[in-house]
N, C-alpha and C positions, 0 to 999 in steps of 0.2 A: 195420455196427455189430455187433460180437460181444462180448457181455457174459457169455458162458457161463462159469460157474465151478462146479467140483465142490464140493458141500457136502452135509452129512449132516443130515437132520432126524430127531431121535430122539423117539419118543413118550414122554410123561411119565405116561401112564395110559391108561385105556380108558373109554369112555362106554357105559353099560348102559341099554337102553330096551326098551319092549314091542314095538318094530318090528323084525321079522326080515327083511322085504324092503321095498323102496321103495313098492310098491303099498299104498295106503291110509295112507301116512305123511303127516302134515301137511307142507305145503311151506314153511311159515315158522313160526318159534317163536312169533311174536306171535299166530298163529292156533291154537295148541295149548294144551290143558290137561293133556296127558299128563305123567306123572311118570316119573322114572328116577333114576339116580345116576351120578356120576363116581367112578371108583376111581383115585386118584392113587398113583403108585409111592411106596413108603415113603421113598426117598431124598429126596423133595421135601416131606416133612411140614412142615419149618420154613418153607417158602415159603407155607404156608397161614395163617400167623400174621396176624391182623387182617382176614382175608377175611370172617369171619362178620358184620362190621358193614355189609356191602353187601347190598342187597335183590336185586340182579341181578348176574350175571357174564356175560362174553362167552367162549364156548368157541371155540377155534380147533382144527380137526381135519382129518383126512385122509379124503377120500371114498374109502375103500378098495375099494368095489365099483362105482365109476363106469366107464362105457364110455369109450373114447377120445373126445376132443373133436372136434367139427366147428366150423368158424369161424362158421357160421350155423345156428341151430336155432330150432325153434318152441317157445316156453316154455309152461308150463302155463296161463298167464293170457292167451293171445292165440292167434289163428288165423293170424297172419303170422310169418314167420321174422324173426329179429333177429340182429345180431352177438353173438357169444358174450360179449363184455365188457359188453353192455347187458342181460344176463339173469343169473339166479342158478343156472343149471343146474349140477349136480355134475360133469358131464363138462367138464373144463378142462385146459389144458396142465399146470398144477400143481393137482391136485384138492384144493384147500384150501377148507374150509367154515368159516363162522362162524355162531353162534347166540347170541342174548342170551336167557338163561333166568333164571327166578326161583330164587334160592338159598334153600332151605327151612331147611337146617341142615347142620352139619358134624359128623361123628362120626369122629374119627381121620383117616384118609386118604380117607374116603368123603364126597362132597358130594351131598346129596339135592337134586334140582332139579325144577322144573315148567316146562312150555312146551317139551317135548322134540319136536324134529322131526328126529331123528338115528337112524340105524340102530343096532341093538344091536351091540356089540363094535367100535365105531368108535374108531380110535386118536386119542387126545387129544394135541395138539401144544403147547397153551398155554392159560392162563386169564388173563383180564384183568378187573379190576373195571369194571362199568358205572358211569360217572360222568355224571349228566345234564348237568352244566355243560360237559362235554367232548364228550359223544356225541350230544346232541340238536342239531338244526339247524332253527330255526324257519322258515327261508325255503327249505328244501330242496324240490326238485321231483322228480317221478317219471317223466320222459321219456315214452316210448311207453305205459307202464302207465296213465297218467292218461287215455289215449284208448281203452284196450282195452275192447271190449264185454263181455269175459269177466270182467274184474277185479272188478266189483261183485257179480255174482251167482254167482261161482265158489265151489265147496266148499272150496278150498284143501287138497285131498287129492291126493297124488301117484299116478301110475301107474308102470309099470316101464320107461318109455322111456329112462331114463338109467342104468339099472343093468345090470351084466353078469350 
């Protein structure tokens, strides 16, 4: 099965945060109160129309400093290895990340956000509105994470294991 196709992903902006390296960065946006901003390229200013009515947005970005992936890795919240697609490590075949952050305000092409778990100068690929009716799943389960001894007492802060 060969589905390889050449395509180009073009950043639409950059994410600015207080985090210069992955060490000490929150590992999930829901566990962060850090603030930052997104600088969207001027050519996309019209695409921001009506976004200010949403309390939260989903940022899609490129893990620009991630190490090459391994198909099995030990995540932050467990002592056992798991398959890459069952963890949220930044080291992936296509290092694409997502974070749901609180949208504080928009000034021109700058979106001020809270709940940042992203390294400074991360390339932004897309912005989507968070819509509770679409994005929440009341019966969702968390796989191995629900059994992990580290998940409940963990600090939710990263180390440098996935960053080049």
